[in-house]
N, C-alpha and C positions, 0 to 999 in steps of 0.2 A: 459745658460745651466749648467754652474758650480754652479749657485745659486740654481738650482733645485736639483743638486747632494747633495750640502751641507745640503739643507733642509731636504731631505730624509734620510741623514746620521745623522741627528739631533735625539739624545737619546729621547727628548720630544715628536717629531713628530712621531718617530718610537713607542714609548710606546703608545700613544694615538690613533695611527692608528689601533692597534690590537682592542681596543673595537668598534671602527667605523666600521672596517671590520665585526667584528662579529655581530654588530648591523644589517648592510645591509644584511649580511647572513641571520640573524635571520628572517628579514623582508621577504626576497625571500623565505626562507623556509616555512613560514606561508602562504604566498601567493600561492606558488605552491602546498603546501599541501591541501589548500582549494580547488583547482582545482581537486586534486587527489580525493578528497571526493566526489565531485559530477559530474566530467566529465571525459569521455565521458558517456551519459547515456547508450548506447549500446556498447558492446565490440568492439574495433578496434585492429586489429592485423593480423598476419600472422600465418599459420600453418607450424610447423616444423617437419619434417618426424622423427619418432622415439621418439619424445617428450612425448606423450600420454603414450607409455610403460614405458619410465623412469620416468614418474611423480608418478607412483605407488611406485617407490623405494625411492622417496624423503621424507623427514620429513613431518608431516602433515601440518605444518604451511606453508611450501612452496607450498603444493598442493593446498592451499586456494588462492594463487595468481590468480586473474582472468585469465582465458584462460589456465593455466597450465595442468588441468586435461583433457582438450579436445585437448591437443597436440599443443596449440599456444602460440605465444609470442606476447604481446600487453597489452592493459589496458582497464579496465572499472572502472568508479567510484566506490568507496567502498560503498557509500550508495545505489545507484541503483542496485549494485550486490547483495547486502543483502537485497533487498525490501521484498522478500518472508518472509525472517526470522523476520523481524521487523513486518510484517503483522500478523505472526503466535503469537509472543508475545502480540500483541496489542489485538488479540482475547483473549488470554489467561487472560490478565490483565484488559481488558475494557469490551469487549462484553460478555465474559463468566460470568462476575459479574452481568450482568443484570438479568441472571437466566437462565432457560433451553430454548431451542429454542422455546418451547411452549409459555412460559412467554414472551419470545422477540416477537413473532408473536402477542401477544395481545396487545403489545405496540404500534403496527402498525395500530390498529384501524380496526379490521377486518369487523366491522359494515359499515365503510366508504368505505372499499374495495368493500363489497358486492354492496353498493348503485352505486358505480362507474361502477362495472361490469354490473349491470342491465341497468344503462343508456346507456351504449356503446352497450351491447349486444342486447337489445330489437328491435331496428330497423332492426337487421340482421336476426330475426327469420324467416319471410317468405322466404329469400333467402336460409337459411339452409334447410328449410323443402322442398322447391321446388327442390333443387339439390338433396337430398336424394331420392326423390320420382322419379325424373325423370332417376336417375342413376338405380333404382331397378325395378320400374313399370311405365315406361314413358307412356304407352298407358293408363292405368288405371288413371293415374293422369291427363293426358290430357282431359279426358271424365269427370271428377270432375267438376261441375259448379263453377263458380268464388265465388259465394256466400257461397257455401260449404267449399272452400279453406280458405276464410276469416274466417270462423267459426274455421277452424283448427288453423290458425295463432292465433286467439284471445285465443282459449283454451291454446295453448302453452305458450302464452304471459301471461295469467292469472296464470299460474303454475311457470313462471319464478322466481318471488321473492323467493318462497319456495325452488326452485331448487337451486338458487345461495346461499341462506342463508345455505342450507345443504351442499354445496360445500365449503364454506369458514369455516363452522364449521368442516367439515372432514379435511380440510387442517391443521387447527389448532390441531385437535386430532392427526393427523400423522406427525406433522412438524418435529418430532424428526427423523423419517425415510426420510423424503422428503428434508430437508434443513440442510446443514452442513456450518455454517458460517465461520468456519475455512478454509475449502476448498475454499469458495467463496472469501474470502478476500485474502488469499495467492495467489490463481491463478490470480487474477485481478492486484494486485500490482507487481507480478512477470511479467506479461505482460505489465504493465504500470508503469515501475520504476520511471518515471518522477513524479508521484505523491508523491512519498516518498522525492524526491528531493525538491517538491514544499512545503511540510511540513516543511523541515528545512529551506529552504529559507524564507518562510514567518514568521516562528518562530524566527530566528535567524538572519536576515539580519544585524541588527545594531551591534550585538554581535560579529558575524563572522568577520565583517569589523573591529571592535574593536581589535580582536584577532590578524589580520594580522598587525595592527600597533604596538600593543604590542609586536610582534615579534622583532621590532627594539630594544626596551626598554629592553627586556629579554636578547637579544644578547649583547646589549652594557654592561649591568651589569655584565653578565657572562664573558665578554671579559676582565674585568679589573683585576680579578685574574689570568687569563690566561696571560696577559701582565707582570704582577709580576713575574710569574713563568719563562716566556720567557727571561725576562731580568735579572733573577737571574742566569739561567743556561746556556743560549746562545747555545742550542743544535737545530740542523735544524729540527729534527723529532717532536720537541715539539708542535709546532703550529699545524700541521696536526693531531696529536693525541688528542690535546686538542680541536681542531675544531669538531672531532667526538662527544666528550663529550657535547660541547656547543651546537651543532646541535640536538643531542638527547634530551637534557634536555630542549631545547626551545619548541620543540613539546610535550614533556611530561607535562611541565608546562601549555602549552596552553590548552591541552585537559582536564587537571585536573581542570582549572578554569572554563571551560564550564560546567562540570557536578558535580564537588565536591566543597566544602563539601556538603553532602546531606542536613544537617541541618546547620543553621548558626552558626558559632564559631568565636571567635576573636583570631587572630594570631598577636603578637606584638602589640595589642591595636587596631587593625585594624579589623572590622567586615568583615567576608569573607563567602560567600554563592555562590554556582554555579550559573552561570549567567542564565541558562535556568530555575533553579528552583525559583529564585527571581520572576519570572513571571509565575507561574504555572497556575494561573487563565487565564491569557491573552493567554499562550500557549494552554490551553484547549479549548479557543474559537477557534483558528486557526485549531488546529488538528481536532477537531469535525466537523468543516465546511468542510475540505477536505474528511474525511471519510462518512459524511453524504450526501455529495453533489456528490460524485464521486465514492465511494466504496460500502458502505452498503446502497444501494437505492432500491426503490421499483421495479425499472426497472430491476436492476440486480437481486434482489430476484426472479421476475418472470422469468427472463432468465434461472437462475440456476435451478428453479422448472421444467421448460420445457425442457431445452436443457443440463442441467448438469448432472453429472454422476448417478444421480437418477431420471432422467426425466422420464424414463419408469414407475417407480412407480406412479408418479403423473398422468400420462396419464391414467393408469390403474385404480387408484383410482377415477378419474373424470369419466371414462366410468362406473364403478361399481355404481357411484352415480346418473349418468344420466339415466342409463337404467330403473329403477323403476319409476324415474320422467316422462319418456316419457308414460310409461304405464298409470300413473296417468292422464296424459294429455288426453289420449284416453277416460278415464272415462268408462260410461256405454256402450260406443260404441265399447270397446275392444272386446268383443267376435264376434261381427259382422265384425270387421275389420280383425280379424285373420281368420274368415270363408271365406271371400271374397279373401283376398290376400294368404291365406295359412300361417300355423303356422310357417313353416321354413322360408318363404318369409318375414313374418311381423318380425322375430327375425333379419334377415338381415337388414331390413329397419330401426329397431330399434337401431341396433348397428353403423349403418352408421350415423344416426342422432346423436347419442352419441358421435362418433368419431369427426364429424364436430363441435359438440357444445363444445366438450372439448378444441379443438383448439381455438375456438372463446371465451371461457370463460377465458382463460389465457392471450388473447391479451390486455385486460386493464392494466394488470400489466406492460405491456411494454409501456405503456403511459408516454412519457417523462414529459409532462405537470403535470399529476397526481403525477408523481415521484418527482417533484420538489417541489409540495405542500405538500407531506408527509416529505421531507427532513427536513422541519422545526421542526417537532416533534423529528426526529431522532437526529437532530443537539442538540436541547435542552437536550435530553436525555443523549448523549454521552458527552457534555459539562459538565453536572452535575456529570457524573461518572468519568470523567479525574479530575475534580476539588477535588472530594472526595478521589483520590487515595493517598496511603501513598508516601512520597517522595522518598523512596527506589524504589518502583514499577514504579513510574512515570520516575525515571532516567533510570531503566532497560529497559523500553518501548522505550525510545529515543536513549539510547545507544546501543541498541541491534545491529542496523544496522551497527556498526563500532567496536564494542568491540573486536571482534575477529581479526579483522585487524589493530589495532591500531600500532602494531609493525611495520607495513609497513610504516606507517607515521614516526615513530621514526627512523627507518632505513634510509628513504629518507632524514630526518634531519641530521643524521650522516655522510651520504655520502656528502651532500652539505657542511657541516662543514668542512670534510676532504679537499675537493676541495678549499674552501675558505682558508685553512691554506697554501695550495700549492701556490696559487695565491698570497697572502700575502709575501711568501717567495721569489716568482719571483720578486715581486716588490720591496721589502725592504731589502731582503737578510736575513742572520742569525742575 
């Protein structure tokens, strides 16, 4: 026991214990900081009465802490908490540069979309016509011979390619009013923040693990001048105060090395370049894969067109396009049909068929298999665009998710550094 006391009292051991302590604290800071970046995906915490009202009086930075504005104390990973913002910048920096929504739609090959719709829609024509007629003129339709019904089905089927071509053309013509890529991307990433986590994890697994290990190296190196200062002045408060500086600097350097410098430069003869930026082409492949496979897909575009905030415009446009097409399907028999069923009743039947057809027309957009096949084109498109991005835009896109909240990581490092200094005091004394 006396030997342990003598060893702890040794100036050499006490001196070098400080860099070792700061190294361990540096490792812990980066490891826990990494957890804070990505976990938990959803907010976990508790509501505190009166906190929501108090939050409005706090500085803006404190209001950005997850949960504070909602009157809750807890935590949500910084990256998933800012998924919507990263999605917004992704649209501005990547998707917007593809051109207007109309040009973007052309990249999705509307001709293939039309072919797919016809292939899926054609077998359903008899059921749509039957349903509309039974709903509006059940007795009349029941009396129509089966051969005549088949003639109606064939007539509508013959008109189908022209109808679908017109619909896909109309969607392209009005896509600016029907589709808002920014709303679509931001809403989806906000609802599924795990996708942003996946982008960072897939992109930077190796680099992020390296940064955790570098935490020990940074902490150890920063600890050497701290040890010199402590042994020069022997003040009890020096280690906790220096611990704050070391903890803050460890996270600061770690974040800087991930994203900076934007362009390669030499510092003390060593070539330095942001670790993500060194692999922009590889990062582009991963990023584009997640966006094309899970965010901007044919399936999601179809869902937005039908069920999004502008879905009523899509439905109205389809009905307006299908109405004249149904008249064309009636052909020379149109006057006779109007006479038999009545002009008003015919309009009702026509609108009924148009409504049912509009719903069936958009169903192929929701076909997961077709969406996957189209994702190949989208992936190539996004990959090329991300590779072409200027380095500064590329960094902004990736860093957007954490930029405003980096101070929380620095503060977390400072707090752990302060605690580390107190622990060292408890073990080794002044």
